[in-house]
C-alpha positions as CSV (number, residue, x, y, z in Angstrom):
1,M,57.9,107.7,61.3
2,M,55.6,106.1,58.8
3,G,53.3,104.9,61.6
4,Q,56.1,103.1,63.5
5,P,56.8,103.6,67.2
6,W,60.0,105.2,68.3
7,P,62.6,102.4,68.7
8,K,63.6,101.5,72.2
9,S,67.0,99.9,71.3
10,P,69.7,100.2,68.6
11,E,68.5,96.8,67.3
12,E,64.9,98.2,66.9
13,A,66.4,101.4,65.4
14,S,68.3,99.3,62.8
15,K,65.1,97.6,61.7
16,T,63.2,100.8,61.6
17,L,66.0,102.4,59.5
18,E,65.8,99.6,57.0
19,T,62.1,100.2,56.5
20,L,62.6,104.0,56.3
21,Y,65.4,103.6,53.8
22,A,63.2,101.5,51.6
23,H,60.4,104.1,51.7
24,L,62.9,106.9,51.1
25,A,64.3,105.3,48.0
26,T,60.9,104.8,46.5
27,E,59.1,108.0,47.6
28,G,57.9,110.1,44.7
29,D,56.8,113.2,46.7
30,K,59.6,115.6,47.6
31,R,57.9,116.8,50.7
32,R,57.2,113.3,52.0
33,G,60.8,112.3,51.1
34,G,62.1,115.2,53.2
35,E,60.0,114.0,56.1
36,I,61.3,110.5,55.8
37,G,64.9,111.8,55.6
38,A,64.3,113.9,58.7
39,A,63.1,110.8,60.6
40,I,66.1,108.9,59.5
41,E,68.4,111.7,60.7
42,K,66.8,111.5,64.2
43,L,67.3,107.8,64.3
44,W,71.0,108.0,63.4
45,R,71.4,109.8,66.7
46,I,70.4,106.6,68.7
47,F,73.6,104.9,67.8
48,G,75.9,107.5,69.4
49,G,74.8,107.6,73.0
50,D,74.2,110.6,75.1
51,T,77.9,111.6,75.7
52,V,78.9,111.4,72.1
53,N,75.8,113.2,70.9
54,L,76.5,115.9,73.4
55,L,80.0,116.3,72.1
56,I,78.6,116.5,68.5
57,D,76.1,119.1,69.6
58,R,78.8,121.2,71.3
59,G,81.0,121.0,68.3
60,E,78.1,122.1,66.0
61,D,77.4,125.0,68.4
62,F,81.0,126.2,68.1
63,S,80.9,125.7,64.4
64,S,77.8,127.9,64.1
65,K,79.8,130.6,66.0
66,M,82.6,130.2,63.4
67,Q,84.9,128.7,66.0
68,Q,86.0,125.8,63.9
69,D,89.1,124.9,66.0
70,K,87.0,124.5,69.1
71,A,84.4,122.6,67.2
72,L,87.0,120.2,65.9
73,T,88.2,119.5,69.4
74,F,84.7,118.2,70.3
75,L,84.3,116.3,67.1
76,D,87.7,114.7,67.5
77,A,86.6,113.5,71.0
78,A,83.3,112.2,69.5
79,V,85.2,110.1,66.9
80,D,87.7,108.9,69.5
81,L,84.9,107.7,71.8
82,A,82.7,106.2,69.1
83,P,84.8,105.2,66.1
84,D,82.0,103.0,64.8
85,Y,79.4,105.8,64.8
86,A,78.9,107.2,61.3
87,E,77.3,110.5,62.6
88,A,80.5,111.4,64.5
89,W,82.6,111.0,61.3
90,S,80.0,112.9,59.2
91,H,79.8,115.8,61.6
92,R,83.6,116.0,61.9
93,A,83.8,116.0,58.1
94,Y,81.6,119.0,58.0
95,I,83.9,120.9,60.3
96,H,86.9,119.9,58.1
97,Y,84.9,121.2,55.1
98,R,84.2,124.5,56.8
99,M,87.9,124.8,57.5
100,E,88.5,124.1,53.8
101,N,90.4,120.9,54.7
102,Y,88.8,118.9,51.9
103,Q,91.1,115.9,52.1
104,A,90.4,115.4,55.8
105,A,86.7,115.9,55.1
106,L,86.7,113.3,52.3
107,G,88.5,110.8,54.6
108,D,85.9,111.3,57.3
109,L,83.0,111.0,54.8
110,R,84.5,107.7,53.4
111,R,84.6,106.4,57.0
112,A,81.0,107.4,57.7
113,L,79.9,105.7,54.5
114,A,81.9,102.5,55.3
115,L,79.9,102.4,58.5
116,E,76.5,103.5,57.0
117,P,76.4,103.2,53.2
118,N,73.0,104.9,53.1
119,H,74.2,108.0,55.0
120,F,72.8,110.5,52.5
121,R,74.3,113.5,54.3
122,A,77.8,111.9,53.9
123,L,77.1,111.1,50.2
124,D,75.9,114.7,49.6
125,G,78.9,116.1,51.3
126,M,81.2,113.8,49.4
127,A,79.6,114.7,46.0
128,K,79.9,118.4,46.7
129,I,83.5,118.3,47.8
130,L,84.5,116.1,44.9
131,D,82.8,118.6,42.5
132,L,84.6,121.5,44.2
133,S,87.9,119.7,43.9
134,G,87.4,119.2,40.1
135,E,86.8,115.5,40.4
136,K,83.7,115.6,38.2
137,K,83.4,111.9,37.4
138,A,83.8,110.9,41.0
139,A,81.3,113.6,42.1
140,L,78.8,112.3,39.5
141,K,79.2,108.8,40.9
142,A,78.6,110.1,44.4
143,Y,75.5,112.0,43.3
144,E,74.1,109.0,41.5
145,Q,74.5,106.9,44.6
146,L,72.9,109.6,46.6
147,L,69.9,109.7,44.3
148,I,69.5,105.9,44.7
149,V,69.4,106.4,48.5
150,H,67.4,109.7,48.6
151,P,66.0,110.6,45.2
152,N,64.3,113.7,46.6
153,I,67.2,115.3,48.3
154,E,67.3,119.0,47.3
155,G,69.6,119.9,44.5
156,A,71.1,116.5,43.8
157,E,69.3,115.8,40.6
158,E,70.2,119.2,39.2
159,A,73.8,118.8,40.2
160,A,74.0,115.3,38.7
161,T,72.5,116.6,35.4
162,E,75.1,119.4,35.3
163,L,77.9,116.9,36.0
164,R,76.7,114.5,33.3
165,K,77.0,117.4,30.8
166,A,80.4,118.3,32.2
167,V,81.8,114.8,31.8
168,G,80.1,114.1,28.5
169,D,77.9,111.3,30.0
170,R,74.9,111.1,27.8
171,G,73.6,107.8,29.1
172,I,72.2,105.1,26.9
């Protein structure tokens, strides 16, 4: 974690996240950017607490077994217990996405981003869903925001380039 100790409280985690986000946004090396991103994802989990994170883990386990209805039950409970926890919303959005309920997924992603504007997984999911839904300009805007937060995230630069072509955005 960039030489920083593991935070002992959510307050310390917030400060560490600020530092890591700053490094992530300016990191030029893809591998190193990926490592910083992984550290951030681990830190996100601090804010949910053991019970909510267990619900998320159970939901993800059912999702991996293609049991999306059961997964959604756990993620609904996580969101109900921790409505201010971006990770719960982001994970539930993924389940909605897997169920091809894109509007519900977008709603959850918007909520996650309202809580954590730098949540690069939520930005990535939103960009992909908007693109799938044919909302090319909105998808491009989401990818551009994603690239500000995490310029090394896999596939985002390529997707943004293709969308720029699709919407006729040639830049200045």
